[in-house]
N, CA, C and O atoms as a GROMACS GRO file, in nm:
protein
  404
    1MET      N    1  -1.530  -3.733   2.019
    1MET     CA    2  -1.577  -3.739   2.087
    1MET      C    3  -1.703  -3.855   2.111
    1MET      O    4  -1.799  -3.854   2.034
    2SER      N    5  -1.696  -3.934   2.200
    2SER     CA    6  -1.770  -4.064   2.194
    2SER      C    7  -1.937  -4.039   2.241
    2SER      O    8  -1.973  -3.927   2.278
    3PHE      N    9  -1.998  -4.112   2.238
    3PHE     CA   10  -2.174  -4.070   2.243
    3PHE      C   11  -2.161  -4.077   2.421
    3PHE      O   12  -2.218  -3.985   2.479
    4TRP      N   13  -2.088  -4.183   2.511
    4TRP     CA   14  -2.097  -4.151   2.657
    4TRP      C   15  -1.992  -4.105   2.710
    4TRP      O   16  -1.888  -4.169   2.693
    5ARG      N   17  -1.991  -4.013   2.768
    5ARG     CA   18  -1.915  -3.950   2.868
    5ARG      C   19  -1.878  -4.053   2.998
    5ARG      O   20  -1.917  -4.043   3.114
    6ARG      N   21  -1.786  -4.159   2.936
    6ARG     CA   22  -1.734  -4.255   3.011
    6ARG      C   23  -1.685  -4.203   3.164
    6ARG      O   24  -1.635  -4.094   3.192
    7GLY      N   25  -1.708  -4.288   3.232
    7GLY     CA   26  -1.641  -4.282   3.383
    7GLY      C   27  -1.701  -4.177   3.457
    7GLY      O   28  -1.657  -4.144   3.567
    8LYS      N   29  -1.798  -4.120   3.404
    8LYS     CA   30  -1.883  -4.046   3.480
    8LYS      C   31  -1.950  -4.068   3.621
    8LYS      O   32  -2.034  -4.159   3.628
    9GLN      N   33  -1.923  -3.996   3.733
    9GLN     CA   34  -1.971  -4.109   3.871
    9GLN      C   35  -2.095  -3.983   3.902
    9GLN      O   36  -2.075  -3.862   3.896
   10LEU      N   37  -2.196  -4.037   3.930
   10LEU     CA   38  -2.307  -3.960   3.999
   10LEU      C   39  -2.348  -4.030   4.132
   10LEU      O   40  -2.366  -4.145   4.169
   11GLN      N   41  -2.352  -3.919   4.179
   11GLN     CA   42  -2.396  -3.956   4.352
   11GLN      C   43  -2.516  -3.910   4.359
   11GLN      O   44  -2.518  -3.799   4.305
   12ASN      N   45  -2.628  -3.944   4.404
   12ASN     CA   46  -2.748  -3.930   4.407
   12ASN      C   47  -2.746  -3.862   4.557
   12ASN      O   48  -2.702  -3.935   4.647
   13ASP      N   49  -2.787  -3.733   4.592
   13ASP     CA   50  -2.780  -3.689   4.740
   13ASP      C   51  -2.877  -3.754   4.812
   13ASP      O   52  -2.863  -3.734   4.933
   14CYS      N   53  -2.974  -3.828   4.783
   14CYS     CA   54  -3.054  -3.872   4.857
   14CYS      C   55  -3.034  -4.023   4.895
   14CYS      O   56  -3.120  -4.080   4.962
   15MET      N   57  -2.937  -4.078   4.859
   15MET     CA   58  -2.886  -4.202   4.860
   15MET      C   59  -2.841  -4.245   5.018
   15MET      O   60  -2.759  -4.166   5.064
   16ALA      N   61  -2.864  -4.312   5.073
   16ALA     CA   62  -2.833  -4.276   5.237
   16ALA      C   63  -2.688  -4.394   5.208
   16ALA      O   64  -2.677  -4.493   5.136
   17LYS      N   65  -2.577  -4.310   5.318
   17LYS     CA   66  -2.447  -4.408   5.345
   17LYS      C   67  -2.461  -4.516   5.410
   17LYS      O   68  -2.505  -4.515   5.525
   18THR      N   69  -2.434  -4.601   5.362
   18THR     CA   70  -2.424  -4.736   5.382
   18THR      C   71  -2.268  -4.816   5.477
   18THR      O   72  -2.158  -4.827   5.423
   19ASN      N   73  -2.294  -4.856   5.607
   19ASN     CA   74  -2.164  -4.879   5.661
   19ASN      C   75  -2.063  -4.775   5.631
   19ASN      O   76  -1.955  -4.813   5.587
   20ALA      N   77  -2.090  -4.608   5.654
   20ALA     CA   78  -2.003  -4.527   5.601
   20ALA      C   79  -1.903  -4.537   5.507
   20ALA      O   80  -1.781  -4.521   5.513
   21LYS      N   81  -1.997  -4.576   5.400
   21LYS     CA   82  -1.903  -4.584   5.292
   21LYS      C   83  -2.006  -4.509   5.173
   21LYS      O   84  -2.127  -4.530   5.184
   22LYS      N   85  -1.965  -4.438   5.081
   22LYS     CA   86  -2.006  -4.379   5.013
   22LYS      C   87  -2.083  -4.482   4.881
   22LYS      O   88  -2.013  -4.566   4.825
   23ILE      N   89  -2.198  -4.469   4.849
   23ILE     CA   90  -2.247  -4.549   4.722
   23ILE      C   91  -2.209  -4.472   4.598
   23ILE      O   92  -2.244  -4.355   4.586
   24ILE      N   93  -2.139  -4.531   4.508
   24ILE     CA   94  -2.078  -4.470   4.378
   24ILE      C   95  -2.179  -4.513   4.277
   24ILE      O   96  -2.212  -4.626   4.314
   25VAL      N   97  -2.232  -4.490   4.192
   25VAL     CA   98  -2.285  -4.551   4.052
   25VAL      C   99  -2.233  -4.499   3.947
   25VAL      O  100  -2.209  -4.378   3.949
   26ARG      N  101  -2.204  -4.579   3.827
   26ARG     CA  102  -2.179  -4.518   3.688
   26ARG      C  103  -2.292  -4.572   3.617
   26ARG      O  104  -2.329  -4.689   3.625
   27TYR      N  105  -2.351  -4.469   3.536
   27TYR     CA  106  -2.447  -4.472   3.421
   27TYR      C  107  -2.428  -4.375   3.323
   27TYR      O  108  -2.440  -4.261   3.368
   28PRO      N  109  -2.403  -4.382   3.209
   28PRO     CA  110  -2.376  -4.321   3.101
   28PRO      C  111  -2.481  -4.238   3.054
   28PRO      O  112  -2.580  -4.277   2.993
   29ILE      N  113  -2.452  -4.118   3.086
   29ILE     CA  114  -2.538  -4.005   3.038
   29ILE      C  115  -2.464  -3.920   2.937
   29ILE      O  116  -2.359  -3.862   2.964
   30PRO      N  117  -2.526  -3.915   2.814
   30PRO     CA  118  -2.476  -3.820   2.700
   30PRO      C  119  -2.534  -3.676   2.744
   30PRO      O  120  -2.630  -3.642   2.811
   31SER      N  121  -2.435  -3.609   2.677
   31SER     CA  122  -2.503  -3.450   2.664
   31SER      C  123  -2.579  -3.396   2.581
   31SER      O  124  -2.550  -3.425   2.465
   32LYS      N  125  -2.648  -3.341   2.590
   32LYS     CA  126  -2.774  -3.306   2.500
   32LYS      C  127  -2.768  -3.295   2.382
   32LYS      O  128  -2.858  -3.333   2.308
   33ASN      N  129  -2.659  -3.241   2.342
   33ASN     CA  130  -2.616  -3.235   2.188
   33ASN      C  131  -2.591  -3.395   2.116
   33ASN      O  132  -2.647  -3.446   2.019
   34VAL      N  133  -2.492  -3.446   2.200
   34VAL     CA  134  -2.440  -3.609   2.167
   34VAL      C  135  -2.583  -3.651   2.146
   34VAL      O  136  -2.621  -3.664   2.030
   35LEU      N  137  -2.664  -3.672   2.242
   35LEU     CA  138  -2.814  -3.742   2.241
   35LEU      C  139  -2.895  -3.720   2.115
   35LEU      O  140  -2.960  -3.803   2.052
   36LYS      N  141  -2.878  -3.590   2.090
   36LYS     CA  142  -2.964  -3.558   1.975
   36LYS      C  143  -2.894  -3.572   1.842
   36LYS      O  144  -2.960  -3.625   1.752
   37LYS      N  145  -2.780  -3.534   1.818
   37LYS     CA  146  -2.697  -3.611   1.729
   37LYS      C  147  -2.711  -3.746   1.675
   37LYS      O  148  -2.724  -3.784   1.559
   38SER      N  149  -2.705  -3.829   1.819
   38SER     CA  150  -2.719  -3.953   1.799
   38SER      C  151  -2.864  -4.028   1.756
   38SER      O  152  -2.876  -4.131   1.688
   39ILE      N  153  -2.956  -3.958   1.806
   39ILE     CA  154  -3.092  -3.971   1.763
   39ILE      C  155  -3.117  -3.980   1.612
   39ILE      O  156  -3.156  -4.066   1.534
   40GLN      N  157  -3.064  -3.816   1.605
   40GLN     CA  158  -3.098  -3.780   1.444
   40GLN      C  159  -3.032  -3.875   1.317
   40GLN      O  160  -3.077  -3.874   1.203
   41ARG      N  161  -2.911  -3.961   1.365
   41ARG     CA  162  -2.851  -4.061   1.302
   41ARG      C  163  -2.947  -4.161   1.308
   41ARG      O  164  -2.996  -4.198   1.201
   42ASN      N  165  -2.978  -4.204   1.398
   42ASN     CA  166  -3.057  -4.316   1.390
   42ASN      C  167  -3.186  -4.325   1.339
   42ASN      O  168  -3.233  -4.424   1.283
   43ALA      N  169  -3.238  -4.228   1.356
   43ALA     CA  170  -3.415  -4.180   1.313
   43ALA      C  171  -3.342  -4.207   1.121
   43ALA      O  172  -3.411  -4.280   1.050
   44GLN      N  173  -3.237  -4.160   1.071
   44GLN     CA  174  -3.186  -4.172   0.922
   44GLN      C  175  -3.193  -4.312   0.890
   44GLN      O  176  -3.264  -4.366   0.805
   45MET      N  177  -3.096  -4.372   0.981
   45MET     CA  178  -3.070  -4.528   0.956
   45MET      C  179  -3.161  -4.595   0.928
   45MET      O  180  -3.166  -4.669   0.829
   46ARG      N  181  -3.268  -4.575   1.030
   46ARG     CA  182  -3.401  -4.706   1.058
   46ARG      C  183  -3.532  -4.611   0.973
   46ARG      O  184  -3.642  -4.658   0.944
   47ARG      N  185  -3.489  -4.474   0.947
   47ARG     CA  186  -3.613  -4.436   0.827
   47ARG      C  187  -3.753  -4.418   0.953
   47ARG      O  188  -3.872  -4.451   0.950
   48GLN      N  189  -3.685  -4.365   1.031
   48GLN     CA  190  -3.802  -4.328   1.129
   48GLN      C  191  -3.803  -4.206   1.149
   48GLN      O  192  -3.710  -4.145   1.097
   49SER      N  193  -3.893  -4.133   1.219
   49SER     CA  194  -3.894  -3.997   1.266
   49SER      C  195  -3.813  -3.985   1.390
   49SER      O  196  -3.759  -4.089   1.428
   50VAL      N  197  -3.793  -3.870   1.465
   50VAL     CA  198  -3.693  -3.850   1.538
   50VAL      C  199  -3.793  -3.859   1.655
   50VAL      O  200  -3.737  -3.897   1.758
   51GLY      N  201  -3.911  -3.838   1.668
   51GLY     CA  202  -4.017  -3.850   1.756
   51GLY      C  203  -4.010  -3.969   1.806
   51GLY      O  204  -3.997  -3.991   1.927
   52GLU      N  205  -4.022  -4.074   1.697
   52GLU     CA  206  -3.975  -4.246   1.705
   52GLU      C  207  -3.861  -4.278   1.807
   52GLU      O  208  -3.864  -4.347   1.909
   53CYS      N  209  -3.779  -4.220   1.761
   53CYS     CA  210  -3.653  -4.295   1.793
   53CYS      C  211  -3.626  -4.254   1.938
   53CYS      O  212  -3.582  -4.333   2.020
   54LEU      N  213  -3.655  -4.123   1.966
   54LEU     CA  214  -3.693  -4.056   2.126
   54LEU      C  215  -3.798  -4.149   2.184
   54LEU      O  216  -3.739  -4.236   2.248
   55SER      N  217  -3.904  -4.163   2.186
   55SER     CA  218  -3.981  -4.252   2.239
   55SER      C  219  -3.909  -4.371   2.260
   55SER      O  220  -3.896  -4.407   2.377
   56PHE      N  221  -3.847  -4.456   2.151
   56PHE     CA  222  -3.788  -4.539   2.200
   56PHE      C  223  -3.697  -4.563   2.317
   56PHE      O  224  -3.693  -4.656   2.397
   57TYR      N  225  -3.619  -4.442   2.304
   57TYR     CA  226  -3.482  -4.473   2.380
   57TYR      C  227  -3.553  -4.415   2.531
   57TYR      O  228  -3.483  -4.434   2.630
   58ILE      N  229  -3.668  -4.357   2.549
   58ILE     CA  230  -3.690  -4.310   2.640
   58ILE      C  231  -3.785  -4.440   2.735
   58ILE      O  232  -3.790  -4.439   2.858
   59LYS      N  233  -3.856  -4.548   2.643
   59LYS     CA  234  -3.869  -4.644   2.669
   59LYS      C  235  -3.771  -4.761   2.766
   59LYS      O  236  -3.792  -4.836   2.861
   60CYS      N  237  -3.667  -4.727   2.688
   60CYS     CA  238  -3.567  -4.828   2.686
   60CYS      C  239  -3.489  -4.768   2.844
   60CYS      O  240  -3.493  -4.842   2.943
   61ARG      N  241  -3.437  -4.663   2.850
   61ARG     CA  242  -3.423  -4.602   2.989
   61ARG      C  243  -3.537  -4.626   3.074
   61ARG      O  244  -3.484  -4.644   3.184
   62GLU      N  245  -3.690  -4.639   3.093
   62GLU     CA  246  -3.800  -4.700   3.169
   62GLU      C  247  -3.803  -4.787   3.209
   62GLU      O  248  -3.838  -4.800   3.326
   63ASP      N  249  -3.766  -4.903   3.123
   63ASP     CA  250  -3.731  -5.019   3.134
   63ASP      C  251  -3.620  -5.050   3.236
   63ASP      O  252  -3.648  -5.118   3.335
   64ASP      N  253  -3.474  -4.995   3.212
   64ASP     CA  254  -3.388  -4.986   3.276
   64ASP      C  255  -3.414  -4.956   3.478
   64ASP      O  256  -3.375  -5.012   3.580
   65ILE      N  257  -3.500  -4.840   3.445
   65ILE     CA  258  -3.552  -4.804   3.597
   65ILE      C  259  -3.609  -4.926   3.643
   65ILE      O  260  -3.568  -4.993   3.737
   66ASN      N  261  -3.738  -4.957   3.545
   66ASN     CA  262  -3.809  -5.055   3.621
   66ASN      C  263  -3.734  -5.236   3.677
   66ASN      O  264  -3.756  -5.308   3.775
   67LYS      N  265  -3.662  -5.246   3.579
   67LYS     CA  266  -3.563  -5.371   3.627
   67LYS      C  267  -3.461  -5.343   3.747
   67LYS      O  268  -3.431  -5.437   3.821
   68GLU      N  269  -3.410  -5.225   3.767
   68GLU     CA  270  -3.356  -5.181   3.911
   68GLU      C  271  -3.458  -5.193   4.002
   68GLU      O  272  -3.453  -5.280   4.090
   69ASN      N  273  -3.548  -5.116   3.992
   69ASN     CA  274  -3.641  -5.112   4.124
   69ASN      C  275  -3.685  -5.275   4.134
   69ASN      O  276  -3.697  -5.321   4.248
   70LEU      N  277  -3.703  -5.337   4.053
   70LEU     CA  278  -3.747  -5.514   4.102
   70LEU      C  279  -3.627  -5.568   4.175
   70LEU      O  280  -3.649  -5.630   4.280
   71GLU      N  281  -3.485  -5.550   4.127
   71GLU     CA  282  -3.393  -5.596   4.190
   71GLU      C  283  -3.369  -5.533   4.313
   71GLU      O  284  -3.295  -5.593   4.390
   72ILE      N  285  -3.421  -5.408   4.353
   72ILE     CA  286  -3.405  -5.365   4.480
   72ILE      C  287  -3.545  -5.420   4.579
   72ILE      O  288  -3.528  -5.419   4.701
   73LEU      N  289  -3.660  -5.461   4.535
   73LEU     CA  290  -3.754  -5.492   4.577
   73LEU      C  291  -3.740  -5.627   4.633
   73LEU      O  292  -3.803  -5.668   4.731
   74LYS      N  293  -3.641  -5.705   4.556
   74LYS     CA  294  -3.631  -5.870   4.541
   74LYS      C  295  -3.485  -5.837   4.702
   74LYS      O  296  -3.480  -5.912   4.800
   75SER      N  297  -3.422  -5.755   4.690
   75SER     CA  298  -3.309  -5.751   4.789
   75SER      C  299  -3.372  -5.712   4.922
   75SER      O  300  -3.330  -5.763   5.026
   76LYS      N  301  -3.465  -5.630   4.924
   76LYS     CA  302  -3.536  -5.582   5.090
   76LYS      C  303  -3.606  -5.735   5.115
   76LYS      O  304  -3.595  -5.787   5.226
   77LYS      N  305  -3.678  -5.804   5.007
   77LYS     CA  306  -3.737  -5.900   5.038
   77LYS      C  307  -3.612  -6.004   5.117
   77LYS      O  308  -3.607  -6.041   5.234
   78ARG      N  309  -3.548  -6.024   5.039
   78ARG     CA  310  -3.442  -6.107   5.120
   78ARG      C  311  -3.368  -6.062   5.233
   78ARG      O  312  -3.306  -6.144   5.301
   79ILE      N  313  -3.368  -5.924   5.263
   79ILE     CA  314  -3.311  -5.873   5.402
   79ILE      C  315  -3.420  -5.904   5.515
   79ILE      O  316  -3.382  -5.945   5.625
   80GLU      N  317  -3.571  -5.880   5.483
   80GLU     CA  318  -3.669  -5.947   5.544
   80GLU      C  319  -3.657  -6.060   5.612
   80GLU      O  320  -3.656  -6.081   5.733
   81ARG      N  321  -3.644  -6.154   5.493
   81ARG     CA  322  -3.628  -6.306   5.532
   81ARG      C  323  -3.486  -6.322   5.641
   81ARG      O  324  -3.463  -6.400   5.733
   82ALA      N  325  -3.422  -6.231   5.592
   82ALA     CA  326  -3.289  -6.278   5.661
   82ALA      C  327  -3.289  -6.233   5.842
   82ALA      O  328  -3.212  -6.279   5.927
   83ASN      N  329  -3.394  -6.136   5.862
   83ASN     CA  330  -3.397  -6.048   5.974
   83ASN      C  331  -3.540  -6.148   6.048
   83ASN      O  332  -3.589  -6.132   6.160
   84SER      N  333  -3.575  -6.235   5.957
   84SER     CA  334  -3.672  -6.313   6.060
   84SER      C  335  -3.608  -6.458   6.087
   84SER      O  336  -3.659  -6.541   6.163
   85CYS      N  337  -3.476  -6.480   6.007
   85CYS     CA  338  -3.452  -6.582   6.022
   85CYS      C  339  -3.287  -6.550   6.166
   85CYS      O  340  -3.212  -6.637   6.209
   86ILE      N  341  -3.287  -6.465   6.185
   86ILE     CA  342  -3.214  -6.356   6.295
   86ILE      C  343  -3.271  -6.398   6.401
   86ILE      O  344  -3.223  -6.479   6.480
   87ALA      N  345  -3.424  -6.324   6.411
   87ALA     CA  346  -3.510  -6.335   6.523
   87ALA      C  347  -3.550  -6.449   6.560
   87ALA      O  348  -3.566  -6.476   6.678
   88ILE      N  349  -3.572  -6.536   6.460
   88ILE     CA  350  -3.601  -6.716   6.517
   88ILE      C  351  -3.478  -6.723   6.586
   88ILE      O  352  -3.486  -6.728   6.709
   89ALA      N  353  -3.342  -6.725   6.523
   89ALA     CA  354  -3.221  -6.766   6.614
   89ALA      C  355  -3.206  -6.747   6.756
   89ALA      O  356  -3.179  -6.826   6.846
   90GLU      N  357  -3.244  -6.551   6.752
   90GLU     CA  358  -3.236  -6.532   6.880
   90GLU      C  359  -3.356  -6.589   6.978
   90GLU      O  360  -3.350  -6.594   7.101
   91GLU      N  361  -3.428  -6.615   6.925
   91GLU     CA  362  -3.530  -6.659   7.023
   91GLU      C  363  -3.493  -6.814   7.071
   91GLU      O  364  -3.514  -6.842   7.189
   92ILE      N  365  -3.449  -6.896   6.999
   92ILE     CA  366  -3.382  -7.026   7.027
   92ILE      C  367  -3.280  -6.988   7.095
   92ILE      O  368  -3.266  -7.066   7.189
   93LYS      N  369  -3.207  -6.913   7.097
   93LYS     CA  370  -3.106  -6.881   7.185
   93LYS      C  371  -3.144  -6.880   7.347
   93LYS      O  372  -3.106  -6.944   7.445
   94ARG      N  373  -3.239  -6.771   7.322
   94ARG     CA  374  -3.289  -6.711   7.461
   94ARG      C  375  -3.379  -6.844   7.539
   94ARG      O  376  -3.402  -6.847   7.660
   95GLU      N  377  -3.415  -6.935   7.453
   95GLU     CA  378  -3.491  -7.060   7.537
   95GLU      C  379  -3.382  -7.134   7.568
   95GLU      O  380  -3.395  -7.200   7.671
   96ALA      N  381  -3.251  -7.145   7.496
   96ALA     CA  382  -3.173  -7.256   7.525
   96ALA      C  383  -3.107  -7.195   7.660
   96ALA      O  384  -3.094  -7.271   7.756
   97ASP      N  385  -3.064  -7.056   7.670
   97ASP     CA  386  -3.016  -6.990   7.775
   97ASP      C  387  -3.076  -7.011   7.882
   97ASP      O  388  -3.008  -7.057   7.974
   98ARG      N  389  -3.249  -6.980   7.910
   98ARG     CA  390  -3.334  -6.995   7.992
   98ARG      C  391  -3.313  -7.165   8.046
   98ARG      O  392  -3.301  -7.201   8.163
   99ASP      N  393  -3.312  -7.237   7.947
   99ASP     CA  394  -3.334  -7.368   7.977
   99ASP      C  395  -3.189  -7.443   8.085
   99ASP      O  396  -3.194  -7.529   8.173
  100SER      N  397  -3.078  -7.370   8.032
  100SER     CA  398  -2.975  -7.423   8.069
  100SER      C  399  -2.943  -7.341   8.242
  100SER      O  400  -2.842  -7.349   8.312
  101HIS      N  401  -3.034  -7.289   8.261
  101HIS     CA  402  -3.014  -7.222   8.390
  101HIS      C  403  -3.104  -7.296   8.512
  101HIS      O  404  -3.099  -7.254   8.627
   0.00000   0.00000   0.00000
């Protein structure tokens, strides 16, 4: 059995549908027993305690989350700027329409 359950699809209930399409994400989620064995094996190989290995694992997952949150914030900022560009273009269009009449 591999460490990760490959191909597992997670669908977060709170994720909104975008353009009527489901958002599907893939993220490896080990079972409790597989993770426990892997952490114990790593602890032995690295000559560390299981607690230290678990702390490192948790920190890595938190870093993954923080990176994704940063990408989300950047995307939101790009969307805000794109909306600003649209608003400016619509204003220019309205002015041009008024001037043409």
